[in-house]
N, C-alpha and C positions, 0 to 999 in steps of 0.2 A: 304661129303668132297668135291666133285666136285662143288656143289653149293657154298661152302665157297670160294674155289679157284677162281671160276668165279666172285664172288662178289668182292674179293680182286683185281683181275685184272681190273675189270670195274672201281673200285674206283681209281686205280693207273693211268689209262689212261684218266680219266675224264677231266683234264685240256687240254690234247691234242685234245680230241674229241670236246671240246667246241671251241677251236681255229679253228679247221677244219670246224665246222658247220658255224661259223661266216664268215670265208673267203669264203666258198662255196656259201653262200647266196649273198654276195657282187658280186661274179663273175657271178651268174646265175639269179639274180632277174629280170633283164630286159627281159630275155627270158621267165621266169616263168610268169611274170606279164601279158604279152600278151596272155598267154595261158588260163588265168582265167577269169570267167565272171565278169561283173561290178556289184557292189553292189546296193542295193535299198535305201541306205542312212539311214538305221535304226541305232540306237545307240548301241555301243559295249563297255562294261566296262571290263578293264583288271585288274586282281588281282594277285599281285606278290607272289612269294614263300617265305619261311622262310629265314630271314636274308637278303632279297633283297627288293628293292623299285621299283618305277615306271621306274627307269632308265634301269633296266635289260630288260624290255619289250618294250623300246622305238623303237627299230628296227622293231619288230613285229607290233607295233601300226602304225608305218609309212607305212608299207606295206599294212595294212588293210585300212588305211586312203586313200592311193593312189588309191584304188579301189572304192572309193565313199561312205565309211561309216563314221559316226560320232563317233570318238573314244575318250575314256576317261580313265585316270588313276584313281587309287583309292584315291590318294592325302592324304595318311595317313602315309607318311614316311616309315621307315623300318618296315617290318613285323617281329615283335619279338614274334609272337604267339597270340592266342586268349585271349582277356580280355574284360572288360567292355568298354574301350575306342574303341577297334576295333569293337565291336558289334554296338555301337552307330554310328561309322563312316560308317560301311557297310550299315546300315539302311538308314542313311541320304543320302549317295551317290547314292544309287539305287533310292530312292524316288525323289531326285532332277533331276537326269538324265531322269527319266520317265516323270516328269512334263515338263522339258525344251524341250522335244521332242514331245510335244502334246499328251502325254500318249501313245506313241509308246512303245511296249515291248522292253526290253533291252536284248541283247545277253551278256552272261557272259563267259569270257575266263580267266581261272585261271591256273597258273603254280604251280606245287607241292602243298604246303599247301594252296595256293590261290585257287586251284581247289576244295579242300575240303570245303573252305568257299563258293565257287560258288554253289556247290551242295546243301548245307544247306540253303543258301539264296534263291535259287530257290524253295526249299521245303517250306520255310516259306511264300514266295510271288510269287506263280506260276502265278498270274494274271499280274505280272509286267515283268516276264522273258520270253523271246522268246525261248531261247535254252541255253544249257551249253556245253562248250568245255573245258575239262581238259587236262593238259599236264604234264605227269610224276607225277600224283597225287596219293598218297597212301591212298585211301579211304577204303582199307581193303579187305580181302578175307574170305570166309565163313569157310574154313577148318582150317585156321591159322590166326586168326584175328590180324591185325596190331595194337598193343597197342597204338602207337602214334596217329593214326587216331581216335581210339575209345576215347582217352583222349580229343582230340580236339573237336570232335563232341559232346561229353558229355558236355563240357563247352558251346558250341553253344546252344545245346538243353536246358540246365538248364537256360541259360540267357534268351532265347526266351520264355521259358515256366516255370516260377518260381513257379507256383501253382500246378504243376503235380508231381506225384510220381517218384522217381529216378528209373533208369533202371540198370539192371546188365550188365556186360560186353558183354555177349552173345546177349542180346536183343539190346544193343547199337550197337554192331558189325553188326547186321542185318540191322539196320538203316543206318549205314555207307555204306553198300554194295548196298542197294536198291536205284536205281536212283530216282531223283525227278520227279514229274509228267509233265515234259517237255522233248523235244528231248535232249538227253544227249550223248555226244561223249567223249571217253577217248583215247587220243593219247599217246602211250607209246613206249618205246624202250627196247629191251632185253640187250642193252649195258648200261643201267642206272647204274651209279656208286654211287648213293645215296640211292635209295629205291629199294626194290625188285619189279621187273616189274609185278610179279603176283598180287601184291596188287593194281595194276592199271587197273585191268580187270573188266569191267561192266558185270553183269549177262545178260542172254539172255532175252530181252523183245522187245516189238514192237517199243519202242521209245529210245532204247539205243544201243550202238555199241562200238567196239574197233577198232582203227586204229594203226597198227604197223609201225614204221619208224626205220631207222638206225640212230645211234648217241648216245649221252649221255644225262645226266639229265639236266645240266645247259644249254647246247647248244640247247636243244630242242626248245627253244623259238625263235631261228633263224636258225633252221634246215630247209633246202629247202623243204623237204618232209612234215615236220610238218606245215610250213607256208602255203604250198599248201593245205593241209588238212583243216586247219582252214578256209581259204578263200572259199574253196569248200563248207564247212558246212554252213558258213554264207550266202552264195549266194542262199540258198534254199528259196522258197516262204513260208511265214508263213502259217502253217496249212497243208502243203504238204511235210512233211519230208519223205525222203527216205534214206536208208543206203548208206554209202560211197561205190563207185564202183571203185576199184583200177585199173580196166581195162581202165578207162578213162584217166589214166596217165601211160600207159605202159612204156613210155620212161624213167620214173623216177624209175621204179623197186620197187614199194612198196611191202614189204614182206607180206605174208599172215598172217592175225591176228588171234589170238586165240579167240574162241567164248565166253569164260567165263562160269561160272557155271549157274545152273538154279536159277531163282529168289527165294530167301528164302520166306517161307510162312508167310509174314507179310504185307498184302495189306494196313494196316493202315498207313504205312510209305510212301505210294505213294502220299498221300495228307496229309497235316498237319491238323489234326482234333482238337488237343488240343488247349485250350485257350492260346493265345500268350500275351506277355507283350506289343505288339504293339497295338495301337488304331485301332479299326475296325476289320473286319474279316480278316483272313489270305488271302493274295493275293489282298487285297483291296488297 
């Protein structure tokens, strides 16, 4: 009952939290910007959430660009969910950004459903992806699998691997939960008014983490804490990933994050081994 009441409250105040997050970033960005390290110029691709487009992430992209990164929208209109058109667009966009930047690996930043796409894209092409940051993304939890995430990932998997045997919900749920074989960060908020925050927790692995912020689901893309966390993660040197240290930003008051569950026993999902519909080996 308490969980249901909390969920109803979070949903009711979601518009207010979104407005407060946006206003807060406008008021504090200049101060935050000077606090954060400069970027190394590597490419960053932003993937919007369900029923949103590149416009919702414009402010976040501008913040990231101002720190010296090459930023890109997905340029696929409104995200109406995963289908063949979306799959082809994701593949094409990642490949062209990778080539345009001299084969530099691309960081993926995804909001909500866009984060689910980012994780699966990194699993299919780990050789092209530097790291993944998700924001309020419901990729599922082991004890109570998020059926929405399982459904989406099943479509992604089936499209990328048409010649393989289908998976049951439990097996597919483990795939959802298992991070791709690149550094993977989940930024979440317990005030999320759209998804259960528990479905946004990465399991405990050497290359995955959870960062908790205050705020709501939609406004997380311009929440000052979340923007700070995104830029902190992007600033790390390739091949030298370290977990986020909230003590570096004591003045912002980052809440302590949950650790997540143990990694499910499915190491085969850490690297995509099945034959893909894409030409060449996965990650090529």
